[in-house]
PyMOL Python script that loads the backbone (N, CA, C, O; Angstrom):
from pymol import cmd

cmd.read_pdbstr("""\
ATOM      1  N   MET A   1     142.650 167.966 175.699  1.00  0.00           N
ATOM      2  CA  MET A   1     141.554 168.670 176.337  1.00  0.00           C
ATOM      3  C   MET A   1     140.570 169.226 175.309  1.00  0.00           C
ATOM      4  O   MET A   1     139.356 169.153 175.498  1.00  0.00           O
ATOM      5  N   MET A   2     141.101 169.778 174.225  1.00  0.00           N
ATOM      6  CA  MET A   2     140.274 170.340 173.176  1.00  0.00           C
ATOM      7  C   MET A   2     139.454 169.240 172.496  1.00  0.00           C
ATOM      8  O   MET A   2     138.295 169.456 172.139  1.00  0.00           O
ATOM      9  N   VAL A   3     140.060 168.057 172.317  1.00  0.00           N
ATOM     10  CA  VAL A   3     139.369 166.940 171.691  1.00  0.00           C
ATOM     11  C   VAL A   3     138.218 166.489 172.578  1.00  0.00           C
ATOM     12  O   VAL A   3     137.145 166.147 172.082  1.00  0.00           O
ATOM     13  N   GLN A   4     138.439 166.486 173.880  1.00  0.00           N
ATOM     14  CA  GLN A   4     137.387 166.085 174.811  1.00  0.00           C
ATOM     15  C   GLN A   4     136.217 167.076 174.771  1.00  0.00           C
ATOM     16  O   GLN A   4     135.062 166.660 174.855  1.00  0.00           O
ATOM     17  N   CYS A   5     136.496 168.362 174.646  1.00  0.00           N
ATOM     18  CA  CYS A   5     135.425 169.374 174.562  1.00  0.00           C
ATOM     19  C   CYS A   5     134.625 169.201 173.277  1.00  0.00           C
ATOM     20  O   CYS A   5     133.399 169.310 173.276  1.00  0.00           O
ATOM     21  N   LEU A   6     135.340 168.926 172.171  1.00  0.00           N
ATOM     22  CA  LEU A   6     134.637 168.708 170.902  1.00  0.00           C
ATOM     23  C   LEU A   6     133.755 167.470 170.989  1.00  0.00           C
ATOM     24  O   LEU A   6     132.622 167.467 170.509  1.00  0.00           O
ATOM     25  N   GLU A   7     134.288 166.416 171.609  1.00  0.00           N
ATOM     26  CA  GLU A   7     133.507 165.186 171.776  1.00  0.00           C
ATOM     27  C   GLU A   7     132.292 165.446 172.665  1.00  0.00           C
ATOM     28  O   GLU A   7     131.196 164.963 172.380  1.00  0.00           O
ATOM     29  N   LEU A   8     132.484 166.196 173.721  1.00  0.00           N
ATOM     30  CA  LEU A   8     131.384 166.535 174.630  1.00  0.00           C
ATOM     31  C   LEU A   8     130.330 167.375 173.910  1.00  0.00           C
ATOM     32  O   LEU A   8     129.134 167.143 174.081  1.00  0.00           O
ATOM     33  N   ASP A   9     130.763 168.345 173.110  1.00  0.00           N
ATOM     34  CA  ASP A   9     129.823 169.173 172.326  1.00  0.00           C
ATOM     35  C   ASP A   9     129.024 168.304 171.360  1.00  0.00           C
ATOM     36  O   ASP A   9     127.820 168.503 171.199  1.00  0.00           O
ATOM     37  N   ARG A  10     129.689 167.337 170.714  1.00  0.00           N
ATOM     38  CA  ARG A  10     129.014 166.446 169.780  1.00  0.00           C
ATOM     39  C   ARG A  10     127.975 165.590 170.508  1.00  0.00           C
ATOM     40  O   ARG A  10     126.856 165.418 170.024  1.00  0.00           O
ATOM     41  N   LEU A  11     128.347 165.061 171.665  1.00  0.00           N
ATOM     42  CA  LEU A  11     127.416 164.232 172.440  1.00  0.00           C
ATOM     43  C   LEU A  11     126.204 165.041 172.901  1.00  0.00           C
ATOM     44  O   LEU A  11     125.072 164.560 172.862  1.00  0.00           O
ATOM     45  N   ILE A  12     126.454 166.254 173.332  1.00  0.00           N
ATOM     46  CA  ILE A  12     125.343 167.123 173.764  1.00  0.00           C
ATOM     47  C   ILE A  12     124.443 167.441 172.575  1.00  0.00           C
ATOM     48  O   ILE A  12     123.218 167.425 172.700  1.00  0.00           O
ATOM     49  N   GLY A  13     125.040 167.728 171.430  1.00  0.00           N
ATOM     50  CA  GLY A  13     124.262 167.996 170.216  1.00  0.00           C
ATOM     51  C   GLY A  13     123.420 166.796 169.821  1.00  0.00           C
ATOM     52  O   GLY A  13     122.250 166.943 169.468  1.00  0.00           O
ATOM     53  N   ASP A  14     124.014 165.597 169.879  1.00  0.00           N
ATOM     54  CA  ASP A  14     123.264 164.367 169.575  1.00  0.00           C
ATOM     55  C   ASP A  14     122.102 164.181 170.541  1.00  0.00           C
ATOM     56  O   ASP A  14     121.004 163.801 170.135  1.00  0.00           O
ATOM     57  N   ALA A  15     122.348 164.450 171.815  1.00  0.00           N
ATOM     58  CA  ALA A  15     121.296 164.307 172.826  1.00  0.00           C
ATOM     59  C   ALA A  15     120.161 165.291 172.562  1.00  0.00           C
ATOM     60  O   ALA A  15     118.992 164.949 172.739  1.00  0.00           O
ATOM     61  N   MET A  16     120.494 166.504 172.141  1.00  0.00           N
ATOM     62  CA  MET A  16     119.462 167.503 171.851  1.00  0.00           C
ATOM     63  C   MET A  16     118.611 167.070 170.650  1.00  0.00           C
ATOM     64  O   MET A  16     117.392 167.236 170.647  1.00  0.00           O
ATOM     65  N   VAL A  17     119.278 166.512 169.632  1.00  0.00           N
ATOM     66  CA  VAL A  17     118.546 166.033 168.460  1.00  0.00           C
ATOM     67  C   VAL A  17     117.607 164.899 168.870  1.00  0.00           C
ATOM     68  O   VAL A  17     116.453 164.862 168.441  1.00  0.00           O
ATOM     69  N   ASP A  18     118.097 163.976 169.698  1.00  0.00           N
ATOM     70  CA  ASP A  18     117.262 162.881 170.188  1.00  0.00           C
ATOM     71  C   ASP A  18     116.072 163.415 170.975  1.00  0.00           C
ATOM     72  O   ASP A  18     114.942 162.961 170.800  1.00  0.00           O
ATOM     73  N   HIS A  19     116.342 164.387 171.843  1.00  0.00           N
ATOM     74  CA  HIS A  19     115.272 164.973 172.670  1.00  0.00           C
ATOM     75  C   HIS A  19     114.201 165.602 171.779  1.00  0.00           C
ATOM     76  O   HIS A  19     113.008 165.407 172.012  1.00  0.00           O
ATOM     77  N   GLU A  20     114.619 166.351 170.762  1.00  0.00           N
ATOM     78  CA  GLU A  20     113.663 166.984 169.847  1.00  0.00           C
ATOM     79  C   GLU A  20     112.858 165.935 169.078  1.00  0.00           C
ATOM     80  O   GLU A  20     111.658 166.100 168.855  1.00  0.00           O
ATOM     81  N   ALA A  21     113.532 164.853 168.676  1.00  0.00           N
ATOM     82  CA  ALA A  21     112.828 163.785 167.952  1.00  0.00           C
ATOM     83  C   ALA A  21     111.779 163.143 168.854  1.00  0.00           C
ATOM     84  O   ALA A  21     110.659 162.897 168.407  1.00  0.00           O
ATOM     85  N   TRP A  22     112.114 162.868 170.107  1.00  0.00           N
ATOM     86  CA  TRP A  22     111.146 162.262 171.031  1.00  0.00           C
ATOM     87  C   TRP A  22     110.002 163.227 171.333  1.00  0.00           C
ATOM     88  O   TRP A  22     108.860 162.796 171.493  1.00  0.00           O
ATOM     89  N   TYR A  23     110.292 164.519 171.414  1.00  0.00           N
ATOM     90  CA  TYR A  23     109.245 165.513 171.641  1.00  0.00           C
ATOM     91  C   TYR A  23     108.265 165.504 170.460  1.00  0.00           C
ATOM     92  O   TYR A  23     107.050 165.549 170.654  1.00  0.00           O
ATOM     93  N   GLU A  24     108.801 165.445 169.245  1.00  0.00           N
ATOM     94  CA  GLU A  24     107.941 165.411 168.057  1.00  0.00           C
ATOM     95  C   GLU A  24     107.114 164.129 168.020  1.00  0.00           C
ATOM     96  O   GLU A  24     105.933 164.170 167.676  1.00  0.00           O
ATOM     97  N   ILE A  25     107.709 163.004 168.365  1.00  0.00           N
ATOM     98  CA  ILE A  25     106.976 161.735 168.411  1.00  0.00           C
ATOM     99  C   ILE A  25     105.833 161.828 169.415  1.00  0.00           C
ATOM    100  O   ILE A  25     104.709 161.417 169.126  1.00  0.00           O
ATOM    101  N   HIS A  26     106.124 162.371 170.598  1.00  0.00           N
ATOM    102  CA  HIS A  26     105.088 162.532 171.627  1.00  0.00           C
ATOM    103  C   HIS A  26     103.955 163.427 171.120  1.00  0.00           C
ATOM    104  O   HIS A  26     102.781 163.130 171.340  1.00  0.00           O
ATOM    105  N   SER A  27     104.304 164.507 170.451  1.00  0.00           N
ATOM    106  CA  SER A  27     103.305 165.440 169.924  1.00  0.00           C
ATOM    107  C   SER A  27     102.419 164.764 168.881  1.00  0.00           C
ATOM    108  O   SER A  27     101.199 164.932 168.889  1.00  0.00           O
ATOM    109  N   ILE A  28     103.037 164.002 167.988  1.00  0.00           N
ATOM    110  CA  ILE A  28     102.276 163.313 166.946  1.00  0.00           C
ATOM    111  C   ILE A  28     101.368 162.244 167.559  1.00  0.00           C
ATOM    112  O   ILE A  28     100.224 162.080 167.136  1.00  0.00           O
ATOM    113  N   LEU A  29     101.881 161.520 168.553  1.00  0.00           N
ATOM    114  CA  LEU A  29     101.050 160.510 169.224  1.00  0.00           C
ATOM    115  C   LEU A  29      99.854 161.158 169.918  1.00  0.00           C
ATOM    116  O   LEU A  29      98.754 160.605 169.907  1.00  0.00           O
ATOM    117  N   ASP A  30     100.064 162.322 170.517  1.00  0.00           N
ATOM    118  CA  ASP A  30      98.970 163.035 171.182  1.00  0.00           C
ATOM    119  C   ASP A  30      97.934 163.493 170.157  1.00  0.00           C
ATOM    120  O   ASP A  30      96.733 163.406 170.410  1.00  0.00           O
ATOM    121  N   GLN A  31      98.388 163.978 169.006  1.00  0.00           N
ATOM    122  CA  GLN A  31      97.452 164.360 167.941  1.00  0.00           C
ATOM    123  C   GLN A  31      96.645 163.151 167.481  1.00  0.00           C
ATOM    124  O   GLN A  31      95.434 163.244 167.282  1.00  0.00           O
ATOM    125  N   ARG A  32      97.317 162.024 167.314  1.00  0.00           N
ATOM    126  CA  ARG A  32      96.626 160.810 166.878  1.00  0.00           C
ATOM    127  C   ARG A  32      95.583 160.388 167.905  1.00  0.00           C
ATOM    128  O   ARG A  32      94.473 160.000 167.542  1.00  0.00           O
ATOM    129  N   ARG A  33      95.937 160.464 169.189  1.00  0.00           N
ATOM    130  CA  ARG A  33      94.998 160.108 170.252  1.00  0.00           C
ATOM    131  C   ARG A  33      93.748 160.984 170.175  1.00  0.00           C
ATOM    132  O   ARG A  33      92.630 160.482 170.290  1.00  0.00           O
ATOM    133  N   LYS A  34      93.933 162.281 169.981  1.00  0.00           N
ATOM    134  CA  LYS A  34      92.794 163.199 169.893  1.00  0.00           C
ATOM    135  C   LYS A  34      91.922 162.888 168.674  1.00  0.00           C
ATOM    136  O   LYS A  34      90.694 162.931 168.753  1.00  0.00           O
ATOM    137  N   LEU A  35      92.569 162.574 167.548  1.00  0.00           N
ATOM    138  CA  LEU A  35      91.802 162.222 166.353  1.00  0.00           C
ATOM    139  C   LEU A  35      91.010 160.938 166.550  1.00  0.00           C
ATOM    140  O   LEU A  35      89.858 160.846 166.125  1.00  0.00           O
ATOM    141  N   VAL A  36      91.616 159.953 167.187  1.00  0.00           N
ATOM    142  CA  VAL A  36      90.925 158.687 167.451  1.00  0.00           C
ATOM    143  C   VAL A  36      89.723 158.928 168.361  1.00  0.00           C
ATOM    144  O   VAL A  36      88.648 158.373 168.134  1.00  0.00           O
ATOM    145  N   GLU A  37      89.905 159.753 169.391  1.00  0.00           N
ATOM    146  CA  GLU A  37      88.790 160.055 170.295  1.00  0.00           C
ATOM    147  C   GLU A  37      87.664 160.779 169.553  1.00  0.00           C
ATOM    148  O   GLU A  37      86.488 160.475 169.753  1.00  0.00           O
ATOM    149  N   SER A  38      88.026 161.731 168.705  1.00  0.00           N
ATOM    150  CA  SER A  38      87.012 162.456 167.931  1.00  0.00           C
ATOM    151  C   SER A  38      86.265 161.521 166.993  1.00  0.00           C
ATOM    152  O   SER A  38      85.043 161.604 166.869  1.00  0.00           O
ATOM    153  N   GLU A  39      86.993 160.638 166.337  1.00  0.00           N
ATOM    154  CA  GLU A  39      86.362 159.686 165.423  1.00  0.00           C
ATOM    155  C   GLU A  39      85.439 158.749 166.188  1.00  0.00           C
ATOM    156  O   GLU A  39      84.353 158.419 165.713  1.00  0.00           O
ATOM    157  N   GLN A  40      85.863 158.323 167.362  1.00  0.00           N
ATOM    158  CA  GLN A  40      85.017 157.447 168.189  1.00  0.00           C
ATOM    159  C   GLN A  40      83.720 158.157 168.566  1.00  0.00           C
ATOM    160  O   GLN A  40      82.643 157.565 168.487  1.00  0.00           O
ATOM    161  N   LYS A  41      83.816 159.412 168.970  1.00  0.00           N
ATOM    162  CA  LYS A  41      82.621 160.191 169.319  1.00  0.00           C
ATOM    163  C   LYS A  41      81.702 160.347 168.101  1.00  0.00           C
ATOM    164  O   LYS A  41      80.480 160.261 168.219  1.00  0.00           O
ATOM    165  N   ARG A  42      82.309 160.576 166.931  1.00  0.00           N
ATOM    166  CA  ARG A  42      81.520 160.732 165.706  1.00  0.00           C
ATOM    167  C   ARG A  42      80.777 159.435 165.377  1.00  0.00           C
ATOM    168  O   ARG A  42      79.600 159.458 165.018  1.00  0.00           O
ATOM    169  N   LEU A  43      81.468 158.325 165.501  1.00  0.00           N
ATOM    170  CA  LEU A  43      80.835 157.037 165.205  1.00  0.00           C
ATOM    171  C   LEU A  43      79.702 156.740 166.185  1.00  0.00           C
ATOM    172  O   LEU A  43      78.656 156.224 165.792  1.00  0.00           O
ATOM    173  N   VAL A  44      79.912 157.064 167.453  1.00  0.00           N
ATOM    174  CA  VAL A  44      78.867 156.852 168.456  1.00  0.00           C
ATOM    175  C   VAL A  44      77.658 157.733 168.148  1.00  0.00           C
ATOM    176  O   VAL A  44      76.518 157.273 168.221  1.00  0.00           O
ATOM    177  N   SER A  45      77.902 158.986 167.806  1.00  0.00           N
ATOM    178  CA  SER A  45      76.774 159.893 167.544  1.00  0.00           C
ATOM    179  C   SER A  45      76.018 159.489 166.280  1.00  0.00           C
ATOM    180  O   SER A  45      74.811 159.711 166.187  1.00  0.00           O
ATOM    181  N   MET A  46      76.708 158.904 165.315  1.00  0.00           N
ATOM    182  CA  MET A  46      76.029 158.467 164.098  1.00  0.00           C
ATOM    183  C   MET A  46      75.017 157.368 164.394  1.00  0.00           C
ATOM    184  O   MET A  46      74.011 157.251 163.695  1.00  0.00           O
ATOM    185  N   GLN A  47      75.268 156.575 165.407  1.00  0.00           N
ATOM    186  CA  GLN A  47      74.334 155.507 165.748  1.00  0.00           C
ATOM    187  C   GLN A  47      73.039 156.069 166.333  1.00  0.00           C
ATOM    188  O   GLN A  47      72.052 155.340 166.435  1.00  0.00           O
ATOM    189  N   GLN A  48      73.021 157.318 166.711  1.00  0.00           N
ATOM    190  CA  GLN A  48      71.851 157.944 167.305  1.00  0.00           C
ATOM    191  C   GLN A  48      70.949 158.580 166.250  1.00  0.00           C
ATOM    192  O   GLN A  48      69.895 159.121 166.581  1.00  0.00           O
ATOM    193  N   MET A  49      71.349 158.518 165.010  1.00  0.00           N
ATOM    194  CA  MET A  49      70.580 159.144 163.947  1.00  0.00           C
ATOM    195  C   MET A  49      70.143 158.087 162.947  1.00  0.00           C
ATOM    196  O   MET A  49      70.761 157.033 162.801  1.00  0.00           O
ATOM    197  N   ILE A  50      69.055 158.412 162.267  1.00  0.00           N
ATOM    198  CA  ILE A  50      68.613 157.527 161.197  1.00  0.00           C
ATOM    199  C   ILE A  50      68.588 158.334 159.904  1.00  0.00           C
ATOM    200  O   ILE A  50      68.479 159.560 159.928  1.00  0.00           O
ATOM    201  N   THR A  51      68.688 157.648 158.798  1.00  0.00           N
ATOM    202  CA  THR A  51      68.630 158.332 157.509  1.00  0.00           C
ATOM    203  C   THR A  51      67.189 158.715 157.207  1.00  0.00           C
ATOM    204  O   THR A  51      66.256 158.198 157.822  1.00  0.00           O
ATOM    205  N   SER A  52      67.019 159.615 156.265  1.00  0.00           N
ATOM    206  CA  SER A  52      65.658 159.996 155.875  1.00  0.00           C
ATOM    207  C   SER A  52      64.920 158.794 155.279  1.00  0.00           C
ATOM    208  O   SER A  52      63.707 158.662 155.441  1.00  0.00           O
ATOM    209  N   GLU A  53      65.652 157.931 154.597  1.00  0.00           N
ATOM    210  CA  GLU A  53      65.028 156.721 154.048  1.00  0.00           C
ATOM    211  C   GLU A  53      64.511 155.821 155.179  1.00  0.00           C
ATOM    212  O   GLU A  53      63.406 155.285 155.092  1.00  0.00           O
ATOM    213  N   GLN A  54      65.304 155.659 156.230  1.00  0.00           N
ATOM    214  CA  GLN A  54      64.867 154.847 157.372  1.00  0.00           C
ATOM    215  C   GLN A  54      63.661 155.474 158.058  1.00  0.00           C
ATOM    216  O   GLN A  54      62.753 154.764 158.492  1.00  0.00           O
ATOM    217  N   ALA A  55      63.646 156.811 158.159  1.00  0.00           N
ATOM    218  CA  ALA A  55      62.514 157.505 158.780  1.00  0.00           C
ATOM    219  C   ALA A  55      61.238 157.286 157.970  1.00  0.00           C
ATOM    220  O   ALA A  55      60.168 157.046 158.530  1.00  0.00           O
ATOM    221  N   MET A  56      61.363 157.372 156.654  1.00  0.00           N
ATOM    222  CA  MET A  56      60.185 157.152 155.802  1.00  0.00           C
ATOM    223  C   MET A  56      59.694 155.707 155.907  1.00  0.00           C
ATOM    224  O   MET A  56      58.488 155.464 155.902  1.00  0.00           O
ATOM    225  N   MET A  57      60.610 154.755 156.002  1.00  0.00           N
ATOM    226  CA  MET A  57      60.205 153.360 156.166  1.00  0.00           C
ATOM    227  C   MET A  57      59.472 153.168 157.496  1.00  0.00           C
ATOM    228  O   MET A  57      58.493 152.424 157.567  1.00  0.00           O
ATOM    229  N   LEU A  58      59.942 153.831 158.532  1.00  0.00           N
ATOM    230  CA  LEU A  58      59.296 153.751 159.845  1.00  0.00           C
ATOM    231  C   LEU A  58      57.893 154.349 159.787  1.00  0.00           C
ATOM    232  O   LEU A  58      56.948 153.761 160.313  1.00  0.00           O
ATOM    233  N   ILE A  59      57.752 155.501 159.158  1.00  0.00           N
ATOM    234  CA  ILE A  59      56.433 156.139 159.038  1.00  0.00           C
ATOM    235  C   ILE A  59      55.491 155.255 158.239  1.00  0.00           C
ATOM    236  O   ILE A  59      54.328 155.096 158.610  1.00  0.00           O
ATOM    237  N   THR A  60      55.978 154.676 157.144  1.00  0.00           N
ATOM    238  CA  THR A  60      55.148 153.788 156.327  1.00  0.00           C
ATOM    239  C   THR A  60      54.692 152.588 157.138  1.00  0.00           C
ATOM    240  O   THR A  60      53.530 152.190 157.057  1.00  0.00           O
ATOM    241  N   ALA A  61      55.595 152.007 157.919  1.00  0.00           N
ATOM    242  CA  ALA A  61      55.237 150.858 158.751  1.00  0.00           C
ATOM    243  C   ALA A  61      54.205 151.252 159.801  1.00  0.00           C
ATOM    244  O   ALA A  61      53.294 150.475 160.091  1.00  0.00           O
ATOM    245  N   MET A  62      54.333 152.447 160.374  1.00  0.00           N
ATOM    246  CA  MET A  62      53.362 152.902 161.375  1.00  0.00           C
ATOM    247  C   MET A  62      51.988 153.116 160.735  1.00  0.00           C
ATOM    248  O   MET A  62      50.967 152.757 161.322  1.00  0.00           O
ATOM    249  N   ILE A  63      51.963 153.695 159.544  1.00  0.00           N
ATOM    250  CA  ILE A  63      50.688 153.906 158.846  1.00  0.00           C
ATOM    251  C   ILE A  63      50.033 152.568 158.537  1.00  0.00           C
ATOM    252  O   ILE A  63      48.826 152.405 158.714  1.00  0.00           O
ATOM    253  N   ASP A  64      50.830 151.615 158.077  1.00  0.00           N
ATOM    254  CA  ASP A  64      50.282 150.274 157.798  1.00  0.00           C
ATOM    255  C   ASP A  64      49.696 149.646 159.063  1.00  0.00           C
ATOM    256  O   ASP A  64      48.646 149.006 159.008  1.00  0.00           O
ATOM    257  N   THR A  65      50.368 149.826 160.195  1.00  0.00           N
ATOM    258  CA  THR A  65      49.866 149.293 161.460  1.00  0.00           C
ATOM    259  C   THR A  65      48.537 149.941 161.834  1.00  0.00           C
ATOM    260  O   THR A  65      47.607 149.258 162.264  1.00  0.00           O
ATOM    261  N   VAL A  66      48.451 151.247 161.672  1.00  0.00           N
ATOM    262  CA  VAL A  66      47.199 151.950 161.975  1.00  0.00           C
ATOM    263  C   VAL A  66      46.084 151.435 161.062  1.00  0.00           C
ATOM    264  O   VAL A  66      44.976 151.167 161.527  1.00  0.00           O
ATOM    265  N   LYS A  67      46.370 151.299 159.783  1.00  0.00           N
ATOM    266  CA  LYS A  67      45.346 150.832 158.829  1.00  0.00           C
ATOM    267  C   LYS A  67      44.852 149.423 159.182  1.00  0.00           C
ATOM    268  O   LYS A  67      43.668 149.122 159.035  1.00  0.00           O
ATOM    269  N   ARG A  68      45.757 148.574 159.641  1.00  0.00           N
ATOM    270  CA  ARG A  68      45.350 147.205 159.988  1.00  0.00           C
ATOM    271  C   ARG A  68      44.554 147.148 161.298  1.00  0.00           C
ATOM    272  O   ARG A  68      43.712 146.267 161.470  1.00  0.00           O
ATOM    273  N   ASN A  69      44.813 148.072 162.211  1.00  0.00           N
ATOM    274  CA  ASN A  69      44.246 147.951 163.551  1.00  0.00           C
ATOM    275  C   ASN A  69      43.155 148.962 163.890  1.00  0.00           C
ATOM    276  O   ASN A  69      42.502 148.836 164.926  1.00  0.00           O
ATOM    277  N   VAL A  70      42.951 149.947 163.048  1.00  0.00           N
ATOM    278  CA  VAL A  70      41.908 150.942 163.315  1.00  0.00           C
ATOM    279  C   VAL A  70      40.811 150.760 162.263  1.00  0.00           C
ATOM    280  O   VAL A  70      41.030 151.015 161.079  1.00  0.00           O
ATOM    281  N   PRO A  71      39.637 150.319 162.703  1.00  0.00           N
ATOM    282  CA  PRO A  71      38.561 150.059 161.739  1.00  0.00           C
ATOM    283  C   PRO A  71      37.894 151.339 161.212  1.00  0.00           C
ATOM    284  O   PRO A  71      37.320 151.324 160.123  1.00  0.00           O
ATOM    285  N   ASP A  72      37.958 152.418 161.950  1.00  0.00           N
ATOM    286  CA  ASP A  72      37.275 153.658 161.580  1.00  0.00           C
ATOM    287  C   ASP A  72      38.046 154.386 160.473  1.00  0.00           C
ATOM    288  O   ASP A  72      39.155 154.872 160.692  1.00  0.00           O
ATOM    289  N   ARG A  73      37.436 154.454 159.272  1.00  0.00           N
ATOM    290  CA  ARG A  73      38.095 155.084 158.128  1.00  0.00           C
ATOM    291  C   ARG A  73      38.328 156.582 158.351  1.00  0.00           C
ATOM    292  O   ARG A  73      39.322 157.131 157.875  1.00  0.00           O
ATOM    293  N   ASN A  74      37.425 157.236 159.064  1.00  0.00           N
ATOM    294  CA  ASN A  74      37.604 158.668 159.345  1.00  0.00           C
ATOM    295  C   ASN A  74      38.820 158.879 160.247  1.00  0.00           C
ATOM    296  O   ASN A  74      39.582 159.827 160.053  1.00  0.00           O
ATOM    297  N   ALA A  75      38.999 158.007 161.221  1.00  0.00           N
ATOM    298  CA  ALA A  75      40.156 158.101 162.104  1.00  0.00           C
ATOM    299  C   ALA A  75      41.447 157.876 161.311  1.00  0.00           C
ATOM    300  O   ALA A  75      42.440 158.576 161.512  1.00  0.00           O
ATOM    301  N   ILE A  76      41.419 156.899 160.416  1.00  0.00           N
ATOM    302  CA  ILE A  76      42.605 156.625 159.585  1.00  0.00           C
ATOM    303  C   ILE A  76      42.928 157.842 158.715  1.00  0.00           C
ATOM    304  O   ILE A  76      44.093 158.215 158.576  1.00  0.00           O
ATOM    305  N   ALA A  77      41.906 158.454 158.136  1.00  0.00           N
ATOM    306  CA  ALA A  77      42.117 159.633 157.291  1.00  0.00           C
ATOM    307  C   ALA A  77      42.703 160.788 158.106  1.00  0.00           C
ATOM    308  O   ALA A  77      43.595 161.492 157.633  1.00  0.00           O
ATOM    309  N   ALA A  78      42.203 160.983 159.328  1.00  0.00           N
ATOM    310  CA  ALA A  78      42.704 162.061 160.187  1.00  0.00           C
ATOM    311  C   ALA A  78      44.159 161.803 160.583  1.00  0.00           C
ATOM    312  O   ALA A  78      44.983 162.717 160.581  1.00  0.00           O
ATOM    313  N   ILE A  79      44.463 160.552 160.921  1.00  0.00           N
ATOM    314  CA  ILE A  79      45.841 160.197 161.287  1.00  0.00           C
ATOM    315  C   ILE A  79      46.770 160.407 160.090  1.00  0.00           C
ATOM    316  O   ILE A  79      47.855 160.968 160.239  1.00  0.00           O
ATOM    317  N   SER A  80      46.354 159.967 158.925  1.00  0.00           N
ATOM    318  CA  SER A  80      47.165 160.140 157.707  1.00  0.00           C
ATOM    319  C   SER A  80      47.404 161.623 157.413  1.00  0.00           C
ATOM    320  O   SER A  80      48.509 162.015 157.039  1.00  0.00           O
ATOM    321  N   ALA A  81      46.364 162.445 157.583  1.00  0.00           N
ATOM    322  CA  ALA A  81      46.503 163.886 157.347  1.00  0.00           C
ATOM    323  C   ALA A  81      47.486 164.501 158.336  1.00  0.00           C
ATOM    324  O   ALA A  81      48.309 165.336 157.959  1.00  0.00           O
ATOM    325  N   ASP A  82      47.403 164.092 159.599  1.00  0.00           N
ATOM    326  CA  ASP A  82      48.335 164.606 160.609  1.00  0.00           C
ATOM    327  C   ASP A  82      49.776 164.211 160.278  1.00  0.00           C
ATOM    328  O   ASP A  82      50.691 165.029 160.375  1.00  0.00           O
ATOM    329  N   ILE A  83      49.962 162.971 159.892  1.00  0.00           N
ATOM    330  CA  ILE A  83      51.318 162.509 159.559  1.00  0.00           C
ATOM    331  C   ILE A  83      51.853 163.252 158.339  1.00  0.00           C
ATOM    332  O   ILE A  83      53.017 163.651 158.307  1.00  0.00           O
ATOM    333  N   THR A  84      51.002 163.435 157.344  1.00  0.00           N
ATOM    334  CA  THR A  84      51.418 164.184 156.152  1.00  0.00           C
ATOM    335  C   THR A  84      51.807 165.608 156.519  1.00  0.00           C
ATOM    336  O   THR A  84      52.804 166.133 156.024  1.00  0.00           O
ATOM    337  N   ARG A  85      51.019 166.229 157.387  1.00  0.00           N
ATOM    338  CA  ARG A  85      51.316 167.594 157.835  1.00  0.00           C
ATOM    339  C   ARG A  85      52.661 167.635 158.573  1.00  0.00           C
ATOM    340  O   ARG A  85      53.451 168.556 158.365  1.00  0.00           O
ATOM    341  N   LEU A  86      52.925 166.643 159.432  1.00  0.00           N
ATOM    342  CA  LEU A  86      54.196 166.583 160.142  1.00  0.00           C
ATOM    343  C   LEU A  86      55.387 166.417 159.205  1.00  0.00           C
ATOM    344  O   LEU A  86      56.432 167.045 159.379  1.00  0.00           O
ATOM    345  N   ILE A  87      55.203 165.556 158.210  1.00  0.00           N
ATOM    346  CA  ILE A  87      56.284 165.309 157.258  1.00  0.00           C
ATOM    347  C   ILE A  87      56.601 166.551 156.450  1.00  0.00           C
ATOM    348  O   ILE A  87      57.768 166.885 156.247  1.00  0.00           O
ATOM    349  N   THR A  88      55.557 167.239 155.984  1.00  0.00           N
ATOM    350  CA  THR A  88      55.802 168.424 155.155  1.00  0.00           C
ATOM    351  C   THR A  88      56.365 169.578 155.966  1.00  0.00           C
ATOM    352  O   THR A  88      57.086 170.410 155.417  1.00  0.00           O
ATOM    353  N   GLN A  89      56.059 169.655 157.255  1.00  0.00           N
ATOM    354  CA  GLN A  89      56.660 170.679 158.115  1.00  0.00           C
ATOM    355  C   GLN A  89      58.149 170.431 158.269  1.00  0.00           C
ATOM    356  O   GLN A  89      58.923 171.388 158.246  1.00  0.00           O
ATOM    357  N   ASP A  90      58.586 169.179 158.425  1.00  0.00           N
ATOM    358  CA  ASP A  90      59.994 168.846 158.588  1.00  0.00           C
ATOM    359  C   ASP A  90      60.793 169.146 157.340  1.00  0.00           C
ATOM    360  O   ASP A  90      61.970 169.496 157.424  1.00  0.00           O
ATOM    361  N   VAL A  91      60.162 169.011 156.172  1.00  0.00           N
ATOM    362  CA  VAL A  91      60.861 169.240 154.916  1.00  0.00           C
ATOM    363  C   VAL A  91      61.160 170.722 154.738  1.00  0.00           C
ATOM    364  O   VAL A  91      62.222 171.089 154.236  1.00  0.00           O
ATOM    365  N   ARG A  92      60.230 171.566 155.148  1.00  0.00           N
ATOM    366  CA  ARG A  92      60.421 173.019 154.994  1.00  0.00           C
ATOM    367  C   ARG A  92      61.484 173.434 155.905  1.00  0.00           C
ATOM    368  O   ARG A  92      61.827 174.615 155.957  1.00  0.00           O
TER     369      ARG A  92
END
""", "prot")
cmd.dss("prot")
cmd.show_as("cartoon", "prot")
cmd.util.cbc("prot")
cmd.orient("prot")
């Protein structure tokens, strides 16, 4: 009878260790899931932004388009001044 109780205690102890191990595995998997979701959101949001270099290339291309399509030099000068003012405001 005593041997059976010791065996039963050992089996219960083993089951508790297994249960704790599975709980830890579940917890780690849940943490990983949250990290993957956060990383996915970060990657998606990065696609919504452009670098300052890309922004400057876009502005340069727009200025070139205005210069090619607007014959009035005064208008081009006014547009260039406005763009310069906008750029310097963003830097401050």
